[in-house]
C-alpha positions in Angstrom: 0.0 -0.1 -0.1 2.7 2.3 1.2 5.0 1.9 -1.9 1.8 1.9 -4.2 0.5 5.1 -2.7 4.4 7.0 -3.3 4.3 5.5 -6.9 0.5 6.9 -7.9 1.4 10.4 -6.1 4.5 10.5 -8.5 3.2 9.1 -11.9 0.1 11.0 -11.5 1.5 14.2 -10.3 -0.4 14.9 -7.3 0.9 17.6 -5.7 1.2 18.6 -1.9 -1.9 21.1 -2.0 -4.4 18.7 -4.0 -6.4 21.8 -4.9 -3.6 22.8 -7.4 -4.6 19.8 -9.8 -7.4 17.9 -8.5 -7.4 15.8 -11.8 -4.3 14.1 -10.6 -6.6 12.2 -8.4 -8.3 11.2 -11.5 -5.0 10.1 -13.4 -3.8 8.2 -10.2 -7.5 6.2 -9.9 -7.5 5.2 -13.3 -4.1 4.2 -13.5 -5.1 1.8 -10.3 -8.3 0.7 -11.9 -6.4 -0.8 -15.1 -4.1 -2.3 -12.9 -6.8 -3.8 -10.8 -8.4 -5.2 -13.9 -5.5 -6.7 -15.0 -5.3 -8.1 -11.9 -8.8 -9.0 -11.1 -8.6 -11.3 -14.7 -5.8 -13.1 -13.7 -7.1 -14.0 -10.3 -10.1 -15.1 -12.0 -8.2 -17.3 -14.0 -6.1 -18.8 -10.9 -9.4 -19.1 -8.8 -10.9 -21.3 -12.0 -7.8 -23.6 -12.0 -7.4 -24.0 -8.3 -11.2 -25.0 -8.3 -10.6 -27.8 -10.9 -7.7 -28.8 -9.4 -9.4 -29.6 -6.2 -11.8 -31.4 -7.9 -9.0 -33.6 -9.6 -8.3 -34.2 -5.8 -5.0 -31.9 -5.8 -5.1 -30.0 -2.9 -2.2 -28.1 -2.5 -1.2 -25.3 -4.3 1.9 -25.1 -6.8 4.6 -23.4 -5.4 5.6 -20.6 -5.8 2.3 -18.8 -5.1 1.0 -16.3 -7.3 2.5 -12.8 -6.9 -0.5 -11.8 -5.8 -0.8 -14.4 -2.8 2.5 -13.7 -1.1 2.8 -12.0 2.0 5.2 -9.0 1.9 7.8 -10.4 4.2 8.0 -13.9 2.1 8.1 -12.1 -1.1 11.2 -10.6 -2.8 9.6 -7.4 -2.6 9.6 -6.8 0.9 12.4 -3.4 0.7 9.2 -1.8 -0.6 7.3 -1.9 2.8 10.6 -0.7 4.8 11.5 1.8 2.0 7.8 2.7 0.0 10.2 5.4 -2.3 12.2 2.2 -3.9 9.3 0.6 -6.4 9.7 -0.1 -9.8 9.2 3.0 -12.0 6.7 1.4 -14.0 3.3 1.8 -14.8 1.2 -0.1 -12.5 -0.6 -1.9 -15.1 3.1 -2.7 -16.8 4.2 -4.0 -13.6 1.0 -6.6 -13.2 1.5 -7.5 -16.8 5.3 -8.5 -15.8 4.2 -10.3 -13.2 1.7 -12.3 -15.2 4.0 -12.7 -17.6 6.6 -14.3 -15.2 3.7 -16.3 -13.7 3.1 -18.0 -16.8 6.7 -18.6 -17.6 7.9 -16.0 -19.5 12.1 -15.3 -19.2 12.0 -11.8 -19.3 15.3 -9.9 -19.1 16.5 -7.8 -16.1 15.0 -7.5 -12.9 11.8 -9.3 -12.4 10.0 -6.3 -11.2 11.2 -3.5 -13.1 13.2 -5.0 -15.8 16.4 -3.0 -14.9 19.7 -4.8 -16.4 22.3 -2.7 -14.1 24.3 -5.0 -12.1 23.1 -5.6 -8.5 23.7 -3.5 -5.5 24.8 -5.5 -2.2 23.2 -4.9 0.9 24.4 -6.0 4.3 22.1 -8.5 6.5 24.5 -7.9 8.8 26.3 -11.3 8.4 26.3 -11.8 4.7 24.9 -9.7 1.6 21.4 -9.6 -0.1 21.9 -8.6 -3.8 19.0 -6.0 -4.7 18.1 -4.4 -8.0 19.3 -1.1 -8.5 15.9 0.3 -9.8 13.8 -0.8 -7.4 15.4 -2.5 -4.3 13.7 -6.0 -5.3 15.7 -9.1 -3.9 17.5 -11.1 -6.7 19.9 -13.0 -4.8 18.9 -13.6 -1.0 21.1 -13.8 1.9 23.5 -17.4 1.8 21.7 -18.3 5.4 18.2 -18.5 3.9 17.0 -16.4 6.3 14.9 -13.2 5.0 16.4 -10.1 6.5 15.0 -6.5 7.1 16.0 -4.3 4.4 16.8 -0.7 6.1 16.5 1.8 3.6 19.7 4.0 3.2 17.6 7.2 4.9 15.1 6.4 7.0 11.6 7.7 5.7 8.3 8.9 7.9 5.6 7.4 6.4 3.7 10.6 7.8 5.7 12.6 5.4 5.0 10.5 2.6 1.1 10.4 3.1 1.0 14.2 3.5 2.9 14.2 -0.1 6.2 15.7 1.4 8.1 14.6 -1.2 5.9 16.4 -3.7 6.0 20.0 -4.4 2.9 22.2 -4.5 2.8 22.3 -8.5 3.1 18.2 -8.8 6.9 17.9 -9.4 8.9 16.1 -7.2 10.5 18.0 -4.3 14.3 18.3 -4.7 14.4 18.9 -0.5 12.9 15.5 0.0 13.9 13.6 2.4 15.8 16.5 4.0 12.2 18.3 4.4 
């Protein structure tokens, strides 16, 4: 939710003062709606497939589970919970299409979330290293210990500041002084 909110404020250029551009909310809702329609269609397909599998006697769901059923902690996108500003730069519908293609077995280039093909960045887990996508902090290679670790952002971000759109200026452009504001 936090990363999605941050993404929508940037992609729809929602200004800090909403009265400066009330149509920004319409742009954000349209992007969210388009992504939701793609997700709902895929979720309905999955539900029908699972019902058929259960009727055939297969009770256990296939692994890995679809991207929308993973909890934030078990998924490789858990950095977005800790640092909601480190999300894929793709529009939400493009992200959903990319995740659905991967679920279908497509071998897409670059990061599974955003497609960034730059070398990963290493992040210390305290006793090992985790490889993160430079573009969105998706976990490309987990810690060798096999445990999931918290991904701590370089700059601590206050969620209240993101909610109030402190990262945006009054005209809907990103605030160049954020997060120091």
